[in-house]
PyMOL Python script that loads the backbone (N, CA, C, O; Angstrom):
from pymol import cmd

cmd.read_pdbstr("""\
ATOM      1  N   UNK A   1       2.856  -6.969  39.385  1.00  0.00           N
ATOM      2  CA  UNK A   1       1.874  -6.353  38.531  1.00  0.00           C
ATOM      3  C   UNK A   1       0.751  -7.333  38.248  1.00  0.00           C
ATOM      4  O   UNK A   1       0.983  -8.472  37.843  1.00  0.00           O
ATOM      5  N   UNK A   2      -0.433  -6.881  38.463  1.00  0.00           N
ATOM      6  CA  UNK A   2      -1.589  -7.720  38.275  1.00  0.00           C
ATOM      7  C   UNK A   2      -1.992  -7.685  36.773  1.00  0.00           C
ATOM      8  O   UNK A   2      -1.582  -6.800  36.023  1.00  0.00           O
ATOM      9  N   UNK A   3      -2.778  -8.644  36.388  1.00  0.00           N
ATOM     10  CA  UNK A   3      -3.225  -8.749  34.989  1.00  0.00           C
ATOM     11  C   UNK A   3      -3.989  -7.509  34.544  1.00  0.00           C
ATOM     12  O   UNK A   3      -3.797  -7.034  33.424  1.00  0.00           O
ATOM     13  N   UNK A   4      -4.842  -6.986  35.394  1.00  0.00           N
ATOM     14  CA  UNK A   4      -5.615  -5.793  35.025  1.00  0.00           C
ATOM     15  C   UNK A   4      -4.744  -4.591  34.803  1.00  0.00           C
ATOM     16  O   UNK A   4      -5.035  -3.762  33.942  1.00  0.00           O
ATOM     17  N   UNK A   5      -3.664  -4.481  35.577  1.00  0.00           N
ATOM     18  CA  UNK A   5      -2.694  -3.381  35.372  1.00  0.00           C
ATOM     19  C   UNK A   5      -2.011  -3.525  34.052  1.00  0.00           C
ATOM     20  O   UNK A   5      -1.797  -2.521  33.372  1.00  0.00           O
ATOM     21  N   UNK A   6      -1.657  -4.712  33.651  1.00  0.00           N
ATOM     22  CA  UNK A   6      -0.970  -4.966  32.370  1.00  0.00           C
ATOM     23  C   UNK A   6      -1.902  -4.595  31.224  1.00  0.00           C
ATOM     24  O   UNK A   6      -1.477  -3.973  30.251  1.00  0.00           O
ATOM     25  N   UNK A   7      -3.171  -4.976  31.338  1.00  0.00           N
ATOM     26  CA  UNK A   7      -4.152  -4.652  30.237  1.00  0.00           C
ATOM     27  C   UNK A   7      -4.300  -3.121  30.133  1.00  0.00           C
ATOM     28  O   UNK A   7      -4.334  -2.589  29.024  1.00  0.00           O
ATOM     29  N   UNK A   8      -4.386  -2.433  31.226  1.00  0.00           N
ATOM     30  CA  UNK A   8      -4.567  -0.965  31.198  1.00  0.00           C
ATOM     31  C   UNK A   8      -3.375  -0.317  30.516  1.00  0.00           C
ATOM     32  O   UNK A   8      -3.568   0.546  29.660  1.00  0.00           O
ATOM     33  N   UNK A   9      -2.177  -0.690  30.851  1.00  0.00           N
ATOM     34  CA  UNK A   9      -0.977  -0.103  30.257  1.00  0.00           C
ATOM     35  C   UNK A   9      -0.889  -0.485  28.788  1.00  0.00           C
ATOM     36  O   UNK A   9      -0.595   0.353  27.936  1.00  0.00           O
ATOM     37  N   UNK A  10      -1.141  -1.736  28.501  1.00  0.00           N
ATOM     38  CA  UNK A  10      -1.041  -2.210  27.112  1.00  0.00           C
ATOM     39  C   UNK A  10      -2.100  -1.541  26.247  1.00  0.00           C
ATOM     40  O   UNK A  10      -1.803  -1.231  25.093  1.00  0.00           O
ATOM     41  N   UNK A  11      -3.297  -1.301  26.723  1.00  0.00           N
ATOM     42  CA  UNK A  11      -4.324  -0.680  25.940  1.00  0.00           C
ATOM     43  C   UNK A  11      -3.947   0.775  25.636  1.00  0.00           C
ATOM     44  O   UNK A  11      -4.142   1.240  24.513  1.00  0.00           O
ATOM     45  N   UNK A  12      -3.412   1.492  26.623  1.00  0.00           N
ATOM     46  CA  UNK A  12      -3.011   2.877  26.427  1.00  0.00           C
ATOM     47  C   UNK A  12      -1.913   2.948  25.365  1.00  0.00           C
ATOM     48  O   UNK A  12      -1.933   3.844  24.522  1.00  0.00           O
ATOM     49  N   UNK A  13      -0.955   2.015  25.394  1.00  0.00           N
ATOM     50  CA  UNK A  13       0.109   2.028  24.404  1.00  0.00           C
ATOM     51  C   UNK A  13      -0.442   1.702  23.017  1.00  0.00           C
ATOM     52  O   UNK A  13       0.025   2.270  22.029  1.00  0.00           O
ATOM     53  N   UNK A  14      -1.397   0.824  22.918  1.00  0.00           N
ATOM     54  CA  UNK A  14      -2.015   0.496  21.628  1.00  0.00           C
ATOM     55  C   UNK A  14      -2.721   1.706  21.063  1.00  0.00           C
ATOM     56  O   UNK A  14      -2.574   2.004  19.877  1.00  0.00           O
ATOM     57  N   UNK A  15      -3.464   2.394  21.858  1.00  0.00           N
ATOM     58  CA  UNK A  15      -4.171   3.600  21.401  1.00  0.00           C
ATOM     59  C   UNK A  15      -3.155   4.663  20.966  1.00  0.00           C
ATOM     60  O   UNK A  15      -3.351   5.334  19.953  1.00  0.00           O
ATOM     61  N   UNK A  16      -2.089   4.809  21.721  1.00  0.00           N
ATOM     62  CA  UNK A  16      -1.062   5.793  21.392  1.00  0.00           C
ATOM     63  C   UNK A  16      -0.404   5.416  20.061  1.00  0.00           C
ATOM     64  O   UNK A  16      -0.185   6.285  19.217  1.00  0.00           O
ATOM     65  N   UNK A  17      -0.091   4.157  19.866  1.00  0.00           N
ATOM     66  CA  UNK A  17       0.535   3.720  18.600  1.00  0.00           C
ATOM     67  C   UNK A  17      -0.387   3.927  17.404  1.00  0.00           C
ATOM     68  O   UNK A  17       0.066   4.355  16.342  1.00  0.00           O
ATOM     69  N   UNK A  18      -1.642   3.637  17.561  1.00  0.00           N
ATOM     70  CA  UNK A  18      -2.614   3.794  16.486  1.00  0.00           C
ATOM     71  C   UNK A  18      -2.767   5.282  16.127  1.00  0.00           C
ATOM     72  O   UNK A  18      -2.845   5.652  14.955  1.00  0.00           O
ATOM     73  N   UNK A  19      -2.809   6.127  17.181  1.00  0.00           N
ATOM     74  CA  UNK A  19      -2.968   7.581  16.939  1.00  0.00           C
ATOM     75  C   UNK A  19      -1.727   8.145  16.245  1.00  0.00           C
ATOM     76  O   UNK A  19      -1.838   9.005  15.371  1.00  0.00           O
ATOM     77  N   UNK A  20      -0.562   7.667  16.633  1.00  0.00           N
ATOM     78  CA  UNK A  20       0.698   8.128  16.010  1.00  0.00           C
ATOM     79  C   UNK A  20       0.776   7.740  14.554  1.00  0.00           C
ATOM     80  O   UNK A  20       1.130   8.555  13.703  1.00  0.00           O
ATOM     81  N   UNK A  21       0.446   6.498  14.267  1.00  0.00           N
ATOM     82  CA  UNK A  21       0.425   6.055  12.858  1.00  0.00           C
ATOM     83  C   UNK A  21      -0.593   6.848  12.038  1.00  0.00           C
ATOM     84  O   UNK A  21      -0.301   7.263  10.917  1.00  0.00           O
ATOM     85  N   UNK A  22      -1.769   7.054  12.588  1.00  0.00           N
ATOM     86  CA  UNK A  22      -2.804   7.823  11.883  1.00  0.00           C
ATOM     87  C   UNK A  22      -2.320   9.229  11.557  1.00  0.00           C
ATOM     88  O   UNK A  22      -2.523   9.717  10.445  1.00  0.00           O
ATOM     89  N   UNK A  23      -1.682   9.880  12.521  1.00  0.00           N
ATOM     90  CA  UNK A  23      -1.193  11.233  12.274  1.00  0.00           C
ATOM     91  C   UNK A  23      -0.148  11.268  11.213  1.00  0.00           C
ATOM     92  O   UNK A  23      -0.168  12.152  10.356  1.00  0.00           O
ATOM     93  N   UNK A  24       0.784  10.318  11.240  1.00  0.00           N
ATOM     94  CA  UNK A  24       1.854  10.256  10.208  1.00  0.00           C
ATOM     95  C   UNK A  24       1.260  10.015   8.819  1.00  0.00           C
ATOM     96  O   UNK A  24       1.636  10.685   7.857  1.00  0.00           O
ATOM     97  N   UNK A  25       0.326   9.052   8.714  1.00  0.00           N
ATOM     98  CA  UNK A  25      -0.290   8.763   7.409  1.00  0.00           C
ATOM     99  C   UNK A  25      -1.083   9.977   6.916  1.00  0.00           C
ATOM    100  O   UNK A  25      -1.050  10.296   5.728  1.00  0.00           O
ATOM    101  N   UNK A  26      -1.795  10.657   7.825  1.00  0.00           N
ATOM    102  CA  UNK A  26      -2.612  11.806   7.466  1.00  0.00           C
ATOM    103  C   UNK A  26      -1.717  12.949   6.943  1.00  0.00           C
ATOM    104  O   UNK A  26      -2.058  13.589   5.948  1.00  0.00           O
ATOM    105  N   UNK A  27      -0.594  13.202   7.595  1.00  0.00           N
ATOM    106  CA  UNK A  27       0.297  14.286   7.168  1.00  0.00           C
ATOM    107  C   UNK A  27       0.914  13.943   5.819  1.00  0.00           C
ATOM    108  O   UNK A  27       1.000  14.816   4.955  1.00  0.00           O
ATOM    109  N   UNK A  28       1.342  12.715   5.610  1.00  0.00           N
ATOM    110  CA  UNK A  28       1.934  12.305   4.311  1.00  0.00           C
ATOM    111  C   UNK A  28       0.896  12.436   3.229  1.00  0.00           C
ATOM    112  O   UNK A  28       1.207  12.980   2.170  1.00  0.00           O
ATOM    113  N   UNK A  29      -0.325  11.967   3.430  1.00  0.00           N
ATOM    114  CA  UNK A  29      -1.364  12.068   2.427  1.00  0.00           C
ATOM    115  C   UNK A  29      -1.724  13.522   2.131  1.00  0.00           C
ATOM    116  O   UNK A  29      -2.025  13.876   0.991  1.00  0.00           O
ATOM    117  N   UNK A  30      -1.692  14.342   3.146  1.00  0.00           N
ATOM    118  CA  UNK A  30      -1.996  15.798   2.981  1.00  0.00           C
ATOM    119  C   UNK A  30      -0.912  16.451   2.111  1.00  0.00           C
ATOM    120  O   UNK A  30      -1.209  17.309   1.279  1.00  0.00           O
ATOM    121  N   UNK A  31       0.329  16.043   2.310  1.00  0.00           N
ATOM    122  CA  UNK A  31       1.444  16.623   1.530  1.00  0.00           C
ATOM    123  C   UNK A  31       1.375  16.148   0.083  1.00  0.00           C
ATOM    124  O   UNK A  31       1.699  16.911  -0.827  1.00  0.00           O
ATOM    125  N   UNK A  32       0.959  14.905  -0.149  1.00  0.00           N
ATOM    126  CA  UNK A  32       0.952  14.369  -1.491  1.00  0.00           C
ATOM    127  C   UNK A  32      -0.275  14.760  -2.307  1.00  0.00           C
ATOM    128  O   UNK A  32      -0.253  14.670  -3.535  1.00  0.00           O
ATOM    129  N   UNK A  33      -1.335  15.189  -1.649  1.00  0.00           N
ATOM    130  CA  UNK A  33      -2.591  15.499  -2.330  1.00  0.00           C
ATOM    131  C   UNK A  33      -2.408  16.585  -3.383  1.00  0.00           C
ATOM    132  O   UNK A  33      -1.865  17.652  -3.095  1.00  0.00           O
ATOM    133  N   UNK A  34      -2.863  16.311  -4.602  1.00  0.00           N
ATOM    134  CA  UNK A  34      -2.753  17.308  -5.638  1.00  0.00           C
ATOM    135  C   UNK A  34      -1.446  17.291  -6.404  1.00  0.00           C
ATOM    136  O   UNK A  34      -1.202  18.168  -7.233  1.00  0.00           O
ATOM    137  N   UNK A  35      -0.612  16.318  -6.141  1.00  0.00           N
ATOM    138  CA  UNK A  35       0.647  16.216  -6.872  1.00  0.00           C
ATOM    139  C   UNK A  35       0.597  15.054  -7.821  1.00  0.00           C
ATOM    140  O   UNK A  35      -0.343  14.260  -7.786  1.00  0.00           O
ATOM    141  N   UNK A  36       1.583  14.942  -8.662  1.00  0.00           N
ATOM    142  CA  UNK A  36       1.687  13.835  -9.603  1.00  0.00           C
ATOM    143  C   UNK A  36       2.093  12.530  -8.919  1.00  0.00           C
ATOM    144  O   UNK A  36       2.040  11.463  -9.531  1.00  0.00           O
ATOM    145  N   UNK A  37       2.496  12.615  -7.657  1.00  0.00           N
ATOM    146  CA  UNK A  37       2.913  11.432  -6.948  1.00  0.00           C
ATOM    147  C   UNK A  37       1.749  10.484  -6.629  1.00  0.00           C
ATOM    148  O   UNK A  37       1.930   9.272  -6.514  1.00  0.00           O
ATOM    149  N   UNK A  38       0.595  11.044  -6.495  1.00  0.00           N
ATOM    150  CA  UNK A  38      -0.587  10.245  -6.121  1.00  0.00           C
ATOM    151  C   UNK A  38      -0.879   9.173  -7.162  1.00  0.00           C
ATOM    152  O   UNK A  38      -0.969   8.004  -6.787  1.00  0.00           O
ATOM    153  N   UNK A  39      -1.034   9.495  -8.457  1.00  0.00           N
ATOM    154  CA  UNK A  39      -1.251   8.422  -9.447  1.00  0.00           C
ATOM    155  C   UNK A  39      -0.100   7.423  -9.495  1.00  0.00           C
ATOM    156  O   UNK A  39      -0.326   6.239  -9.747  1.00  0.00           O
ATOM    157  N   UNK A  40       1.105   7.866  -9.262  1.00  0.00           N
ATOM    158  CA  UNK A  40       2.247   6.961  -9.274  1.00  0.00           C
ATOM    159  C   UNK A  40       2.146   5.958  -8.139  1.00  0.00           C
ATOM    160  O   UNK A  40       2.344   4.760  -8.341  1.00  0.00           O
ATOM    161  N   UNK A  41       1.845   6.437  -6.970  1.00  0.00           N
ATOM    162  CA  UNK A  41       1.705   5.559  -5.814  1.00  0.00           C
ATOM    163  C   UNK A  41       0.544   4.591  -5.999  1.00  0.00           C
ATOM    164  O   UNK A  41       0.660   3.409  -5.672  1.00  0.00           O
ATOM    165  N   UNK A  42      -0.572   5.087  -6.519  1.00  0.00           N
ATOM    166  CA  UNK A  42      -1.713   4.186  -6.750  1.00  0.00           C
ATOM    167  C   UNK A  42      -1.337   3.126  -7.764  1.00  0.00           C
ATOM    168  O   UNK A  42      -1.697   1.961  -7.596  1.00  0.00           O
ATOM    169  N   UNK A  43      -0.616   3.505  -8.821  1.00  0.00           N
ATOM    170  CA  UNK A  43      -0.183   2.549  -9.805  1.00  0.00           C
ATOM    171  C   UNK A  43       0.767   1.505  -9.244  1.00  0.00           C
ATOM    172  O   UNK A  43       0.708   0.337  -9.631  1.00  0.00           O
ATOM    173  N   UNK A  44       1.649   1.918  -8.329  1.00  0.00           N
ATOM    174  CA  UNK A  44       2.554   0.972  -7.713  1.00  0.00           C
ATOM    175  C   UNK A  44       1.836  -0.017  -6.768  1.00  0.00           C
ATOM    176  O   UNK A  44       2.196  -1.190  -6.669  1.00  0.00           O
ATOM    177  N   UNK A  45       0.829   0.498  -6.096  1.00  0.00           N
ATOM    178  CA  UNK A  45       0.031  -0.339  -5.181  1.00  0.00           C
ATOM    179  C   UNK A  45      -0.782  -1.368  -5.925  1.00  0.00           C
ATOM    180  O   UNK A  45      -0.867  -2.528  -5.523  1.00  0.00           O
ATOM    181  N   UNK A  46      -1.387  -0.923  -7.030  1.00  0.00           N
ATOM    182  CA  UNK A  46      -2.202  -1.837  -7.809  1.00  0.00           C
ATOM    183  C   UNK A  46      -1.331  -2.731  -8.647  1.00  0.00           C
ATOM    184  O   UNK A  46      -1.840  -3.578  -9.380  1.00  0.00           O
TER     185      UNK A  46
END
""", "prot")
cmd.dss("prot")
cmd.show_as("cartoon", "prot")
cmd.util.cbc("prot")
cmd.orient("prot")
């Protein structure tokens, strides 16, 4: 495997990982929006 092949595969996996994390965070935030859990989570983070 050449170096350029490794970069191409690694870049695709990175983009896939970032997209997956984004989707999970988006769905969780969408579920929590408008509930009493949001101020609680904000208070715990701060």
